[in-house]
Every structure is written in C-alpha cells, then in structure tokens.
KOLFIBA-791878 format. One line per field, with one value per atom (N, C-alpha, C): residue in one letter; x, y, z. Coordinates in steps of 0.2 Angstrom, whole numbers. Layout:
residues N
code	[A|...]
xx	[X|...]
yy	[Y|...]
zz	[Z|...]
***
This chain:
residues 296
code	[X|X|X|X|X|X|X|X|X|X|X|X|X|X|X|X|X|X|X|X|X|X|X|X|X|X|X|X|X|X|X|X|X|X|X|X|X|X|X|X|X|X|X|X|X|X|X|X|X|X|X|X|X|X|X|X|X|X|X|X|X|X|X|X|X|X|X|X|X|X|X|X|X|X|X|X|X|X|X|X|X|X|X|X|X|X|X|X|X|X|X|X|X|X|X|X|X|X|X|X|X|X|X|X|X|X|X|X|X|X|X|X|X|X|X|X|X|X|X|X|X|X|X|X|X|X|X|X|X|X|X|X|X|X|X|X|X|X|X|X|X|X|X|X|X|X|X|X|X|X|X|X|X|X|X|X|X|X|X|X|X|X|X|X|X|X|X|X|X|X|X|X|X|X|X|X|X|X|X|X|X|X|X|X|X|X|X|X|X|X|X|X|X|X|X|X|X|X|X|X|X|X|X|X|X|X|X|X|X|X|X|X|X|X|X|X|X|X|X|X|X|X|X|X|X|X|X|X|X|X|X|X|X|X|X|X|X|X|X|X|X|X|X|X|X|X|X|X|X|X|X|X|X|X|X|X|X|X|X|X|X|X|X|X|X|X|X|X|X|X|X|X|X|X|X|X|X|X|X|X|X|X|X|X|X|X|X|X|X|X|X|X|X|X|X|X|X|X|X|X|X|X|X|X|X|X|X|X|X|X|X|X|X|X|X|X|X|X|X|X|X|X|X|X|X|X|X|X|X|X|X|X|X|X|X|X|X|X|X|X|X|X|X|X|X|X|X|X|X|X|X|X|X|X|X|X|X|X|X|X|X|X|X|X|X|X|X|X|X|X|X|X|X|X|X|X|X|X|X|X|X|X|X|X|X|X|X|X|X|X|X|X|X|X|X|X|X|X|X|X|X|X|X|X|X|X|X|X|X|X|X|X|X|X|X|X|X|X|X|X|X|X|X|X|X|X|X|X|X|X|X|X|X|X|X|X|X|X|X|X|X|X|X|X|X|X|X|X|X|X|X|X|X|X|X|X|X|X|X|X|X|X|X|X|X|X|X|X|X|X|X|X|X|X|X|X|X|X|X|X|X|X|X|X|X|X|X|X|X|X|X|X|X|X|X|X|X|X|X|X|X|X|X|X|X|X|X|X|X|X|X|X|X|X|X|X|X|X|X|X|X|X|X|X|X|X|X|X|X|X|X|X|X|X|X|X|X|X|X|X|X|X|X|X|X|X|X|X|X|X|X|X|X|X|X|X|X|X|X|X|X|X|X|X|X|X|X|X|X|X|X|X|X|X|X|X|X|X|X|X|X|X|X|X|X|X|X|X|X|X|X|X|X|X|X|X|X|X|X|X|X|X|X|X|X|X|X|X|X|X|X|X|X|X|X|X|X|X|X|X|X|X|X|X|X|X|X|X|X|X|X|X|X|X|X|X|X|X|X|X|X|X|X|X|X|X|X|X|X|X|X|X|X|X|X|X|X|X|X|X|X|X|X|X|X|X|X|X|X|X|X|X|X|X|X|X|X|X|X|X|X|X|X|X|X|X|X|X|X|X|X|X|X|X|X|X|X|X|X|X|X|X|X|X|X|X|X|X|X|X|X|X|X|X|X|X|X|X|X|X|X|X|X|X|X|X|X|X|X|X|X|X|X|X|X|X|X|X|X|X|X|X|X|X|X|X|X|X|X|X|X|X|X|X|X|X|X|X|X|X|X|X|X|X|X|X|X|X|X|X|X|X|X|X|X|X|X|X|X|X|X|X|X|X|X|X|X|X|X|X|X|X|X|X|X|X|X|X|X|X|X|X|X|X|X|X|X|X|X|X|X|X|X|X|X|X|X|X|X|X|X|X|X|X|X|X|X|X|X|X|X|X|X|X|X|X|X|X|X|X|X|X|X|X|X|X|X|X|X|X|X|X|X|X|X|X|X|X|X|X|X|X|X|X|X|X|X|X|X|X|X|X|X|X|X|X|X|X|X|X|X|X|X|X|X|X|X|X]
xx	[-118|-125|-129|-135|-139|-141|-144|-146|-152|-156|-162|-160|-154|-152|-146|-145|-140|-142|-137|-139|-143|-148|-153|-149|-144|-141|-136|-137|-133|-137|-134|-137|-142|-139|-143|-149|-148|-154|-159|-157|-161|-166|-162|-166|-171|-169|-173|-179|-179|-185|-189|-186|-190|-194|-190|-194|-199|-198|-203|-209|-209|-215|-217|-213|-215|-215|-210|-210|-206|-209|-206|-205|-200|-198|-203|-205|-209|-204|-203|-199|-202|-208|-211|-210|-208|-206|-198|-195|-187|-184|-186|-184|-177|-172|-166|-163|-162|-161|-153|-150|-143|-142|-136|-134|-127|-125|-118|-118|-118|-118|-113|-107|-102|-104|-107|-109|-115|-119|-124|-121|-116|-113|-110|-107|-104|-109|-115|-120|-123|-124|-126|-121|-114|-109|-109|-110|-111|-116|-122|-127|-126|-120|-119|-124|-127|-132|-130|-133|-132|-139|-139|-145|-149|-146|-150|-153|-152|-155|-160|-164|-169|-167|-170|-169|-176|-177|-182|-180|-183|-181|-187|-185|-190|-189|-193|-192|-188|-190|-186|-185|-189|-188|-190|-185|-186|-182|-180|-177|-169|-166|-158|-155|-157|-154|-158|-164|-168|-165|-163|-160|-154|-149|-143|-145|-151|-153|-156|-159|-162|-156|-151|-145|-141|-142|-138|-142|-148|-152|-157|-159|-164|-171|-173|-179|-179|-183|-183|-190|-192|-198|-197|-200|-199|-206|-205|-211|-210|-215|-215|-221|-220|-226|-229|-225|-227|-230|-236|-240|-237|-235|-233|-227|-223|-217|-219|-225|-226|-225|-228|-227|-220|-216|-209|-205|-207|-204|-206|-212|-214|-210|-208|-204|-197|-194|-187|-185|-189|-188|-191|-193|-197|-193|-186|-182|-181|-183|-181|-188|-187|-193|-193|-188|-188|-189|-193|-195|-202|-205|-212|-212|-216|-216|-223|-223|-230|-230|-236|-238|-240|-237|-239|-234|-236|-232|-229|-223|-220|-221|-222|-224|-231|-235|-242|-243|-239|-240|-237|-240|-238|-232|-226|-221|-219|-220|-219|-224|-230|-235|-233|-230|-228|-222|-218|-212|-214|-219|-221|-225|-228|-232|-227|-223|-219|-212|-209|-202|-203|-208|-208|-203|-199|-194|-187|-187|-180|-180|-175|-174|-169|-166|-161|-163|-166|-168|-165|-163|-160|-163|-164|-167|-161|-162|-157|-161|-159|-163|-159|-162|-159|-165|-165|-171|-171|-177|-178|-176|-172|-169|-175|-181|-186|-189|-189|-192|-187|-180|-175|-177|-177|-178|-184|-190|-196|-196|-193|-193|-188|-182|-177|-180|-183|-186|-192|-196|-201|-198|-193|-190|-187|-184|-181|-186|-191|-195|-200|-201|-206|-203|-196|-192|-193|-192|-193|-187|-189|-183|-178|-174|-169|-162|-158|-150|-147|-148|-145|-150|-148|-152|-146|-146|-141|-145|-143|-147|-143|-144|-141|-145|-142|-145|-141|-143|-139|-133|-127|-121|-121|-124|-124|-128|-133|-138|-134|-131|-127|-122|-118|-113|-116|-122|-125|-127|-130|-132|-127|-121|-115|-111|-112|-108|-108|-102|-101|-101|-102|-102|-96|-98|-92|-91|-94|-93|-99|-98|-103|-109|-108|-113|-118|-116|-119|-125|-131|-137|-142|-149|-154|-155|-154|-155|-149|-143|-138|-139|-142|-144|-149|-154|-160|-159|-155|-153|-148|-143|-138|-141|-147|-150|-152|-154|-156|-151|-146|-141|-134|-129|-123|-122|-120|-120|-113|-113|-106|-108|-104|-104|-100|-103|-99|-95|-98|-95|-99|-95|-99|-100|-105|-107|-108|-105|-105|-112|-114|-120|-121|-115|-114|-117|-118|-120|-128|-131|-139|-142|-148|-152|-159|-162|-158|-153|-148|-143|-145|-144|-146|-141|-143|-139|-133|-134|-129|-126|-120|-118|-122|-121|-125|-119|-122|-117|-122|-118|-122|-121|-126|-126|-128|-123|-125|-127|-132|-135|-135|-131|-131|-136|-141|-146|-143|-145|-143|-148|-146|-150|-155|-152|-156|-154|-158|-155|-148|-145|-138|-137|-143|-143|-150|-150|-156|-159|-166|-169|-176|-178|-184|-190|-190|-195|-192|-193|-191|-193|-200|-202|-199|-198|-195|-188|-184|-177|-177|-181|-181|-183|-188|-189|-184|-180|-174|-169|-168|-163|-165|-171|-173|-173|-175|-174|-167|-162|-155|-152|-155|-152|-156|-161|-166|-163|-158|-154|-147|-143|-136|-132|-132|-128|-129|-135|-137|-134|-133|-131|-136|-134|-139|-144|-142|-146|-152|-150|-155|-159|-157|-161|-166|-164|-169|-174|-172|-176|-181|-179|-184|-188|-185|-188|-192|-190|-193|-197|-193|-196|-201|-198|-202|-198|-198|-194|-194|-200|-201|-198|-194|-192|-184|-181|-174|-171|-173|-171|-171|-176|-177|-172|-171|-166|-159|-158|-151|-150|-156|-155|-155|-158|-158|-151|-148|-141|-136|-137|-132|-133|-139|-140|-138|-138|-135|-128|-125|-117|-115|-119|-118|-117|-112|-111|-116|-120|-125|-123|-116|-114|-112|-112|-111|-116|-115|-120|-122|-128|-131|-126|-123|-118|-112|-111|-105|-107|-114|-116|-116|-114|-114|-121|-123|-129|-130|-124|-125|-127|-124|-125|-133|-135|-142|-147|-145|-149|-149|-143|-143|-147|-146|-150|-158|-160|-167|-170|-165|-167|-168|-164|-164|-170|-172|-178|-184|-184|-189|-190|-185|-185|-188|-186|-189|-196|-199|-206|-210|-207|-210|-211|-206|-207|-212|-214|-218|-216]
yy	[-1302|-1305|-1303|-1301|-1298|-1304|-1303|-1308|-1312|-1308|-1311|-1316|-1315|-1320|-1324|-1325|-1330|-1337|-1341|-1348|-1352|-1355|-1359|-1365|-1368|-1374|-1373|-1371|-1371|-1374|-1377|-1380|-1375|-1369|-1364|-1362|-1360|-1357|-1363|-1369|-1375|-1376|-1376|-1377|-1371|-1365|-1359|-1360|-1362|-1363|-1369|-1374|-1380|-1379|-1375|-1373|-1368|-1363|-1358|-1361|-1366|-1369|-1376|-1378|-1384|-1390|-1390|-1395|-1402|-1407|-1414|-1418|-1422|-1426|-1432|-1433|-1439|-1444|-1450|-1455|-1458|-1458|-1461|-1457|-1451|-1447|-1446|-1450|-1450|-1443|-1439|-1432|-1431|-1429|-1428|-1421|-1416|-1409|-1408|-1405|-1404|-1398|-1398|-1392|-1390|-1391|-1389|-1385|-1378|-1374|-1376|-1378|-1379|-1385|-1390|-1396|-1394|-1389|-1387|-1383|-1379|-1375|-1380|-1385|-1390|-1394|-1395|-1398|-1394|-1388|-1383|-1382|-1382|-1382|-1388|-1394|-1400|-1399|-1396|-1395|-1390|-1386|-1382|-1376|-1374|-1369|-1362|-1358|-1351|-1347|-1341|-1337|-1338|-1341|-1342|-1349|-1353|-1360|-1360|-1365|-1366|-1372|-1373|-1379|-1381|-1388|-1391|-1395|-1393|-1397|-1401|-1407|-1412|-1412|-1411|-1411|-1406|-1399|-1394|-1394|-1397|-1397|-1390|-1387|-1381|-1375|-1378|-1373|-1372|-1376|-1375|-1376|-1381|-1381|-1376|-1375|-1371|-1364|-1362|-1355|-1354|-1360|-1359|-1360|-1363|-1363|-1357|-1353|-1347|-1342|-1342|-1338|-1339|-1345|-1347|-1347|-1350|-1351|-1345|-1345|-1339|-1340|-1347|-1348|-1355|-1356|-1362|-1364|-1371|-1374|-1379|-1379|-1384|-1388|-1394|-1398|-1402|-1400|-1403|-1407|-1413|-1417|-1416|-1413|-1412|-1405|-1405|-1398|-1394|-1398|-1394|-1390|-1391|-1387|-1381|-1380|-1375|-1368|-1367|-1361|-1359|-1364|-1364|-1361|-1364|-1362|-1355|-1353|-1347|-1341|-1343|-1339|-1339|-1345|-1345|-1343|-1343|-1341|-1334|-1331|-1324|-1319|-1319|-1314|-1316|-1321|-1323|-1323|-1319|-1319|-1323|-1328|-1332|-1339|-1341|-1347|-1348|-1354|-1356|-1363|-1363|-1370|-1373|-1379|-1383|-1388|-1389|-1394|-1400|-1406|-1412|-1418|-1424|-1430|-1430|-1429|-1429|-1435|-1441|-1447|-1447|-1443|-1442|-1436|-1431|-1425|-1426|-1421|-1421|-1416|-1418|-1414|-1410|-1413|-1410|-1403|-1404|-1399|-1393|-1395|-1390|-1386|-1390|-1386|-1381|-1383|-1379|-1373|-1374|-1369|-1364|-1366|-1362|-1360|-1364|-1363|-1362|-1358|-1358|-1354|-1350|-1346|-1350|-1356|-1359|-1366|-1366|-1372|-1377|-1374|-1378|-1379|-1384|-1386|-1392|-1391|-1397|-1399|-1405|-1407|-1407|-1404|-1404|-1405|-1411|-1412|-1417|-1417|-1421|-1426|-1432|-1436|-1441|-1442|-1447|-1454|-1458|-1464|-1469|-1469|-1474|-1473|-1468|-1467|-1465|-1466|-1464|-1467|-1473|-1477|-1475|-1475|-1473|-1466|-1461|-1454|-1454|-1457|-1456|-1459|-1465|-1468|-1464|-1461|-1457|-1451|-1448|-1442|-1444|-1450|-1453|-1455|-1459|-1463|-1458|-1452|-1447|-1442|-1444|-1440|-1432|-1430|-1423|-1419|-1413|-1409|-1406|-1411|-1409|-1409|-1405|-1405|-1410|-1409|-1414|-1416|-1421|-1423|-1424|-1420|-1420|-1421|-1427|-1429|-1432|-1430|-1433|-1439|-1445|-1451|-1456|-1461|-1466|-1468|-1468|-1469|-1476|-1481|-1488|-1488|-1484|-1484|-1480|-1474|-1470|-1474|-1478|-1483|-1488|-1491|-1495|-1492|-1486|-1483|-1482|-1479|-1477|-1483|-1489|-1495|-1497|-1500|-1503|-1510|-1514|-1521|-1524|-1530|-1534|-1532|-1527|-1525|-1528|-1529|-1532|-1527|-1520|-1516|-1515|-1517|-1517|-1521|-1518|-1522|-1519|-1521|-1519|-1511|-1508|-1501|-1497|-1500|-1497|-1496|-1502|-1502|-1497|-1497|-1493|-1486|-1484|-1477|-1475|-1479|-1477|-1478|-1481|-1481|-1474|-1470|-1463|-1457|-1459|-1454|-1456|-1452|-1454|-1452|-1458|-1457|-1457|-1453|-1452|-1450|-1453|-1451|-1445|-1439|-1433|-1432|-1434|-1433|-1437|-1439|-1443|-1438|-1439|-1435|-1439|-1437|-1441|-1440|-1444|-1444|-1438|-1436|-1431|-1424|-1423|-1416|-1416|-1421|-1420|-1420|-1417|-1419|-1421|-1426|-1431|-1435|-1437|-1441|-1448|-1449|-1455|-1461|-1467|-1472|-1474|-1471|-1473|-1466|-1466|-1461|-1460|-1454|-1452|-1450|-1449|-1447|-1443|-1439|-1435|-1438|-1440|-1443|-1438|-1438|-1433|-1437|-1436|-1439|-1433|-1434|-1430|-1433|-1430|-1433|-1434|-1439|-1441|-1438|-1436|-1433|-1439|-1445|-1451|-1457|-1462|-1468|-1470|-1473|-1475|-1481|-1485|-1490|-1490|-1492|-1493|-1499|-1499|-1505|-1505|-1511|-1511|-1510|-1513|-1512|-1511|-1505|-1503|-1507|-1509|-1513|-1520|-1523|-1529|-1529|-1523|-1522|-1522|-1519|-1519|-1525|-1529|-1535|-1540|-1540|-1544|-1542|-1536|-1534|-1537|-1536|-1538|-1545|-1549|-1556|-1559|-1555|-1557|-1556|-1552|-1551|-1554|-1558|-1561|-1565|-1569|-1572|-1572|-1567|-1565|-1571|-1577|-1582|-1587|-1586|-1590|-1588|-1592|-1590|-1586|-1583|-1579|-1584|-1590|-1595|-1597|-1598|-1600|-1595|-1589|-1583|-1582|-1582|-1581|-1586|-1592|-1598|-1597|-1596|-1596|-1589|-1584|-1577|-1574|-1577|-1573|-1578|-1584|-1589|-1594|-1597|-1603|-1610|-1614|-1620|-1625|-1624|-1628|-1625|-1620|-1617|-1616|-1622|-1622|-1621|-1624|-1624|-1616|-1613|-1606|-1602|-1603|-1598|-1600|-1606|-1607|-1604|-1604|-1601|-1594|-1591|-1583|-1581|-1584|-1583|-1584|-1589|-1590|-1585|-1583|-1577|-1571|-1570|-1563|-1564|-1570|-1571|-1569|-1572|-1571|-1578|-1579|-1586|-1587|-1593|-1594|-1595|-1596|-1597|-1591|-1585|-1579|-1577|-1572|-1570|-1563|-1561|-1554|-1548|-1548|-1543|-1542|-1546|-1545|-1542|-1541|-1539|-1531|-1528|-1521|-1519|-1512|-1510|-1512|-1512|-1514|-1521|-1525|-1533|-1534|-1530|-1531|-1529|-1524|-1521|-1526|-1529|-1534|-1540|-1543|-1548|-1547|-1541|-1539|-1539|-1536|-1535|-1542|-1547|-1554|-1557|-1556|-1559|-1556|-1549|-1546|-1549|-1550|-1553|-1560|-1564|-1571|-1571|-1566|-1565|-1563|-1559|-1557|-1562|-1567|-1573|-1578|-1577|-1582|-1588]
zz	[67|67|73|72|78|82|88|92|89|85|82|76|74|68|70|77|79|77|75|73|78|75|78|81|77|78|84|89|95|101|105|111|115|116|120|116|110|106|104|103|102|109|115|121|122|121|121|118|111|107|109|111|114|120|125|131|130|126|124|122|118|115|119|124|127|123|118|113|116|115|117|111|110|104|104|98|96|93|97|94|88|87|81|75|76|70|69|73|72|72|77|77|81|78|81|78|82|79|80|75|74|78|82|86|85|79|77|70|70|64|59|61|56|51|54|50|45|48|43|38|39|34|28|31|26|22|25|21|16|17|12|7|9|4|-1|2|-3|-8|-6|-11|-16|-16|-21|-22|-17|-18|-19|-23|-24|-24|-24|-24|-31|-36|-42|-42|-36|-35|-29|-29|-24|-20|-14|-10|-8|-8|-5|1|7|13|16|18|21|28|32|39|42|42|44|52|56|63|66|69|72|67|62|57|57|60|60|53|49|42|38|39|35|35|41|41|37|37|33|25|24|17|14|19|17|16|20|19|12|9|4|-3|-2|-9|-10|-16|-18|-14|-14|-11|-8|-2|1|2|0|2|7|13|18|19|20|21|28|32|39|41|43|45|52|56|63|64|65|66|72|77|83|81|76|74|70|68|63|67|73|76|78|80|81|75|69|63|61|62|61|65|71|75|73|73|71|65|60|53|51|56|55|51|52|49|41|39|32|28|22|18|12|12|6|7|12|14|15|13|13|17|22|26|24|22|20|25|28|32|29|30|26|27|24|24|17|16|9|5|9|5|2|5|2|-2|-2|-6|-13|-17|-24|-25|-24|-23|-30|-35|-42|-42|-40|-40|-35|-29|-24|-27|-30|-33|-38|-42|-48|-45|-39|-36|-32|-28|-24|-26|-31|-34|-42|-44|-51|-55|-52|-55|-55|-53|-52|-56|-61|-64|-61|-56|-52|-45|-43|-36|-34|-27|-24|-18|-16|-10|-5|1|6|13|16|22|27|33|38|39|36|35|41|44|49|47|51|49|46|49|48|41|38|32|26|27|22|16|15|9|5|8|5|2|6|4|-2|-2|-7|-14|-13|-19|-22|-18|-21|-25|-22|-25|-32|-32|-38|-43|-41|-46|-49|-45|-48|-53|-54|-59|-58|-52|-50|-54|-56|-59|-54|-51|-46|-49|-46|-47|-43|-36|-31|-26|-23|-17|-11|-6|-1|5|8|14|20|26|32|33|33|35|39|41|45|41|44|40|37|40|37|30|30|24|19|21|16|12|16|13|9|11|6|0|0|-6|-11|-8|-12|-14|-12|-13|-20|-22|-29|-29|-35|-35|-32|-29|-26|-18|-16|-9|-5|2|6|7|6|6|0|-5|-12|-12|-13|-13|-18|-17|-22|-21|-15|-14|-18|-17|-21|-29|-31|-39|-40|-36|-37|-37|-32|-32|-38|-39|-44|-51|-52|-58|-60|-55|-56|-55|-51|-48|-47|-47|-45|-37|-34|-26|-23|-18|-15|-7|-3|4|5|6|7|13|19|25|30|36|41|47|51|56|63|68|74|78|82|85|90|92|98|96|89|87|86|89|89|96|96|102|100|103|107|103|106|103|100|94|91|93|92|94|89|83|78|75|71|68|61|59|52|47|41|35|31|27|22|15|12|6|0|-5|-10|-17|-19|-26|-31|-36|-42|-47|-49|-53|-60|-63|-70|-75|-81|-86|-88|-88|-90|-86|-85|-81|-83|-78|-80|-85|-86|-91|-95|-101|-105|-103|-101|-100|-104|-106|-110|-106|-99|-95|-88|-85|-79|-73|-73|-68|-67|-73|-74|-71|-73|-71|-63|-60|-53|-50|-53|-50|-51|-56|-57|-52|-51|-46|-39|-37|-30|-30|-35|-35|-34|-37|-37|-31|-26|-20|-14|-17|-12|-6|-7|-2|-4|0|-3|-4|0|0|-6|-9|-15|-21|-26|-32|-36|-41|-45|-48|-51|-53|-48|-42|-37|-35|-35|-33|-38|-44|-50|-50|-49|-49|-44|-38|-32|-31|-34|-32|-39|-45|-50|-55|-56|-61|-59|-53|-51|-52|-47|-47|-53|-57|-63|-69|-69|-75|-75|-73|-73|-80|-85|-91|-94|-92|-94|-91|-85|-81|-84|-85|-88|-95|-99|-106|-105|-101|-100|-98|-93|-91|-96|-100|-105|-111|-112|-117|-115|-108|-106|-104|-106|-105|-97|-93|-86|-82|-79|-76|-70|-71|-66|-59|-58|-51|-48|-51|-48|-43|-39|-34|-36|-34|-36|-35|-29|-27|-32|-36|-41|-47|-49|-55|-55|-60|-61|-64|-64|-67|-74|-78|-85|-85|-81|-81|-79|-74|-72|-78|-81|-87|-93|-94|-99|-98|-91|-89|-90|-87|-88|-95|-99|-106|-110|-108|-111|-108|-102|-99|-103|-104|-107|-114|-118|-125|-124|-120|-119|-117|-113|-112|-118|-122|-128|-133|-133|-137|-135|-128|-125|-124]
***
C-alpha cells in the first residue's frame, strides 16, 4: 500500500490530518474518530458489502470508515453535517473515485432522493456509520420509518443502546425502542468496541449494531400510529402493570371498564408488565383497541 493510501484510522495519520487543517472537536456534534483499522475492517465485513453493492455513511468524520467502504463497496455516499470536515475529506479520500460527500443534516435531508440521485445503479444499499451517541435513536427511526430501500443498517453506537435495541421480551433492556426497531428489522449486536480505540476517548464503550431489514413489518397492524402509541404507553412506567399504564397513558382514568374489556379481548393478563409482551402480543392488543375504536 503506498503512503498516499495508508489507512486513515491510525493515530499518526489521524493526528496528521487534524493538525494539517487545525481541526478541533465539537462536543456538541459528538465527534469521536476511530483509530483502529482492524475494527473498521470488521464493521465493513458485518455489512456484507461487495462491489455490486453501495454504502450510505452518516457522519464520515475525516474518512476513516469511508476509506474502507470505498475499498469494498461499488459506490459510497457520505453525509457530513460539519462543514469544517469537507476539505479534510476531499484530501483524505482524494485517491478514491467511488465516493460522493454531501454536506447536510441527515435528519433534515430527503435521504430517499439522495439515494436515487447518487446511487441509482444499486438495488442493494446498506447504511454503515459511526453514529454520534446523542442522535442515535432519531437517525435510526428516520431511516426505518421512511422505508428506505436498504439491505442492512450497521452502526457503531453506545453499547447500552445497542443492547436495548436488540433485547427480547422479559429482559431488563427490552423497551419501546426495542419494539420500534424490531418492527422493521432483525436486530443483533455484532461486536463490542472499547472506548480506547477512539479519539477523543468517549466515557462509555460502543457496540456495532446490525439491523437486517425485513421485507414487511414483523407483525400486521391495522394502524401503525396506534400500534406505536400502545407500545409507548405500555412502557410508560416500567414498574406499573399493563392495565395501569394503558389507563394512565392511553385511555384516561375514567375508562377502567374499557381497558379491562380490551385486555380481555386481546387475551392478555392485565397484571402483566409491558416488558413481558412480544411484538405479536403488542400487535394483537393494538388491533383489538383499533376494533373497539371503530365500533365507537
């Protein structure tokens, strides 16, 4: 490998680029750059990329992961919010002709349009990214709710959040975020990553979360909006029973008989807690509520 193409994700190369451009980290953007090429290789392997597939990266930073994506995927589209990083990326990725960097906030951009514009030749696209901790959930939910034509979403996020997303019913980590993500995708924690391989070093360990997109949602629901309202209400206060959470967070204190009737029709014990319900049970409950609402 020539000096021009040596890995960006080494302490020396990272420092060299940061010093060259006088870059200082913005805490508000949750910037932590990886300095271990082996971990980047593993992340790309988890995404199952090949030259006939494309990658969408969110927050490329100075291009450490982007570089590995360029070497493995046919085309890479990277979205960067921090304008100060654009000249660094132009420099660090200069040897690659299969990458396009777009400046903007992914939460405000029309990602589907960008994919159609920059990745038109690819029907298999995966998101691969090292996400800032503070916007992990909003970004993931945007990617899922917009039903983007994605194969996988492989993201480095806070270990605790990755474990929550991949958790199953009955575990202490299982919650409304687990249900929301697993409605759209199969979730698994692919690997854990120590804080020591980042600069600046974060206060917590990270994990790589792999989401494999479902062809259709995990369960059939009559009203998706209602389904998610029921899920959020059920986890409103974890120590409360399902009956009390639904009464306080969805129906109102004066509708005790209705809550009792709904749970009976759904064949769910009112004394259970939200974290014990599977996606199928949440779907059954939401569909029963929908029927009751339609009857008036």
